[in-house]
N, C-alpha and C positions, 0 to 999 in steps of 0.2 A: 478229823482226819484230814492230813495235809492234801492240798489240790496237787493231783497228777496228771501227766498228759500221754497221751497214747498217739496210735497211727503216726510217727515221727519217722519211719523207716523211708518211705516212697519217697519223702522229701529230703533224704539224705543220700538216696541212692539217683536222684532224679538228673540226668542227663548234663543239665545247665549246671545244678549246684556242683557237680563234680568238674565241670569245666570253671566255674566261679574258683572252685577250691584250688585246680592246678596253676592257676594266675596269681593267686595268693602265695601259694607254694614256692612259684619260680620267681616271685618278687625280690630283687637285688641277687639272684644267682642265674640269670638266663644262661650266662657263658660256661656254667659248671658241667663237666661230660654228662652225668647222668640226667640233667634237666634237658640238655640238649637230645638225649638220646630218646628221653620219653616224649619230648615234644616233636622230635620228627616223626613218628606215625602216633599222634597224638589221639586221635578219634579211636583209631584201634585201641589204644593203650586204655583209654576212659571206658570203652564199651567192655573192654576185660575186666577191668577193675569193678564194672556196676553187676556183672554177670557172676563175678567171685562173691560180691557182696549179698547180691540177691539169693546165691545157692548155698550161703554160709559156707564156702570153701577160701575165702581169703585167710592167708596167714602172713603175719607182719614178717618181714625179712629181719637178718641180723644187724644190728644195731652197729654204726661207724665209731668206735670209741676213742677217745682222746683225752689229756688232759690239760686243766688250764691254771694258772699258778696264782692270778690275782682276781679278788681280793685274797682268796686262799685256794689252798689247791683242791682241785673237785676233779671229779670224771665227768665230762661229758659223753652222753650216748646218742648220738644223731641218727635219726632212723633214715631207711633208705627212702628217694625220694617218692616212690609210688604210694610206700606208707604215709607220708608227709600229705600227699594228696587226699587221702582218706581222712586223716586226723584233719585236715581244715572242712572238707565235707561234712563230718561230724559235729565238728564243733559250731559251724555256722547255724546248725538247728539246735543243738542243746544248749548252747551258752545265754541265749536271752532268757531261757527257762530257769536255769542253776542261778545265773545271776540275778533276777529278779527277786531272788528269796535272800541275798546277802543284805547286811546292813550297810547302810550308809559310809560307815568310820571302817571298813575295808576298802583296801584301794590296790591292792598288787593286780596287775596282767585284767584291768578292766578298763572298757571304752570310756574315755573323757576322764579318766583317775590318775593312777601312775605314782612316781616318788615324788614329782613335784605338788600335787594336791596333797600327797601325805605329808608333807613336811609345810605345807600352807596350814593345814588342819591341826598339825601337832603345835604349830607356832600359835595358832587362834587360841587352842586350849590353854597354853599355857599364858599367854595374854589373861585369859578371862580368869585363870586359878591365881594367879597374879593380883590381879583387881580384888578378886573375892575375898581370897585368903590371906594374901601378904606373902608368908613363907609359905612353902607347901612343898610335897615329896613327889618323887617319880618313880616308879617303879618300871625298869625296861627289861625283857625277858624275852627269850627264843627258844626254841626246841631245839633239841642235841639231835645232830643228823637226819633233819627232817625227811627228804625225799625217799633217804634210806631205809625208814622207819615207818611208812606208811603202809597200815595193815590192808591186804588185799578182801577179806570177809568185810571188814568195816566200812570200807570205802564203798563196797558195791552194796551194803545195807543202806548207807546214805544215798546213792543213786538213786535205789527204789523208792524212796521220799518224795522225788519228784517224778519221775519216769516210769510208767508202766508199759510202755511198748517193750514186748518180748525180743522183736528182732534188734532195737535200738541196744535195748540191754545185751544181750549177746555179744554185740558189737562192740561195747564199752568194756565190759566184761575180758574180752579177748585182747583186747589193748591193755590192760589192765595186767591180766595174766601173762602174756607175751610168750614167753618161752616155756613156762611152767618151771622153770626150776627152783623157784621159791614163790611163798606167799605175803611177803612182805619187801616194801620198795617199790618205786617209781622210777623212771630214769629221769635225770635231768636232761633237759635238751628237746622233749619233745613237747608240741604245744599242747597237747592233750594233758602233758604231765602239770602244765600250769594250773591247767581248771582245775583238773582234779585235786591237787595239792590246796588250792583255794577252797574248793568245796569243804575239803575234808576238815580244814580249821574254821569253817564258817560255823560249824557246832557250838563251837566253844564262843564264838561274838554274841550267838542268842544267847548262851547261857548267861553270859556276862551282862547283856542287856536288859533280857527281859524276867532273870531270876534274880542276878545279884543288883540289876538296876543301877549300876555303874554307869555315871555320864561321861567320865573322862577317860575312855579307854579308846584306842585306835590301833588297827594290826595293818602289817604290810608283810604278806605270807607269813614267815614262820616269827617273825618280829612282832611284838606287842608291845603297848604301852599303856599302863594307868597311870594317873594323877591325883591326889587326895591330901588334903591338909594333915591327916593322921598318920603318922609313920607306922604305928601300930594296924591300922586298916589294911595299910599296904604289904603289912607281913602277913595279916590273915588273908588277903588277896593271892599273894604268892602261894600260901600253902592249899587254898581251893583249887587255884590253876593247875598246878600239880597234881594234886588227887583226880582232877577231872582230866585231864591228860594223860594220866597212867591208866585211869579205871576204863574211862569212855573211849578213848584214841588208841590207847596201846602205846604212849609217847613218853618221852623223858624230857623236862626241862634241863636248859643248859645249867651246868654249876655255876655259871658267870654272870646267870640273872643277880641284877642287883637293884637295891634301893638306896637313893640319894636325895640330898639338897636339890632344889630345882635352880639354886644359885651355881652349882656345877655343869650346868647347860644338860641339853639333851643330845646324844649322838644317835641320829636317826635318819636312814635313808640318803646316807652320803652326805650330811652336814651337820653343823653343831649349833643348835637353837636355844636361846634365852628371850626372854620377854622383850626385850629392848632392841635384839639384834641376830644376825643367823650369819655363820661363819662356814667355810668350806671345810670339810674333814682334814685334819691335819696330813695323815698318811694320803690322803688324794693329791695333795699338793706335793709333797715328797715325792711322790711316784710320778708326778707328772714333768716334775723338773729334771728327773732324772731319765724318763723318755726322751724329753727335747734335749737335754744334752746329748744323748745316743743320737739321735736324727739329726742334729746339727753336725756331728761329726761325718754322718753318712751322707748327707746333703754337699758337705765340704769335699768328699770324694766323688761326688757324681753318682752315687748308689741310689738314690732315692730323689724325685722330683720335688720341686719347691710348692707344686698341688699339691702332693703327698703330705709335707710338713703343716700346710695351712689348712688342708681338711681335719688334722688333728686339732690346730689351736680352735680353729671356728667350733669344734665338740667342745673343748674347754670353755671357749667363751659362754657358750648355750649353758653350762653347767654354773659357771660362776655368776651369771648373771641373775640367779636366784637367792643370792645371798649378799651381805655387806661387805664387797670385796675390793673396793678402790687401793685400799693399800697394799694388798697381797698382790693384785695385778700390776702395780705401779713396781713393786719389787720383781715381781716375775719376769715381765717383759725387760725390764732395765736390766737383766741378766742374760737376756737370749737375743741372739743374734744370728743371721744366717750368711754364709761365706762361702765361696768357691776356693778351692785350692789351687 
């Protein structure tokens, strides 16, 4: 029997936990109107949330929905601020319990891990395979419309393998079901969605590592990678993964899932990775060039400040320092200058 945890709800509803959750939810957003409004009567609002949670009368409010276009068009559903406070309070208590059961080769939305750790592990695997096998192949796959396809009943069953506290499960189920209009899909944009989505595919991770015994496997949210010297074995693994996703998790493998020689390089977590070097993803470079050209024009007309441009550049430098980017950066900066009109 898997280990489960009870008596969690008092910790979630504890006033100090709710206060900490408020601070986390408001980080970087303190000037927003809903944050200012909530903070103006902070103690009263936190006690109200605490009462609603304890009485099981807390109800999520409608999302603020908007579209983003990069890297692809997606609808973001931002929870109301008071709901974000509840999400942070919940995650603070349950995340260590759920995260503790995850494999080390899962990197998304985990403390101390993330995209750069995933790229470093992928590079390590590629170098190991190159040294061991010489030529080998890579299976790169992902789930079609992942967040929109997560089955609520299956997800709730996964929760119950770790948590037995009925009040905590009520809250988690309430967040998953939200408006009750559908039993499939969780919103992109909520803190809890990131954790729940990661836990959902953790089931496949354990199957791959513990049943299939595959050494060279890693996952970042719904993107996963296998490496193996046999192309035939990777085709078998593709079929196995597709069957597991369909039958166990009610998901579909993206038709773009592919198997290719390692010499082509692995496009993963924003970088292109080989045994000998790592480069930035081409479309990221093109996108940043376009963005800086637009910003240079806005700066020249006085519509944005130099600090705004520099903040974007520093973020870009942070991205580029994780790869072999000297030539790219030299060409990049050589074509960019700020001048006031």
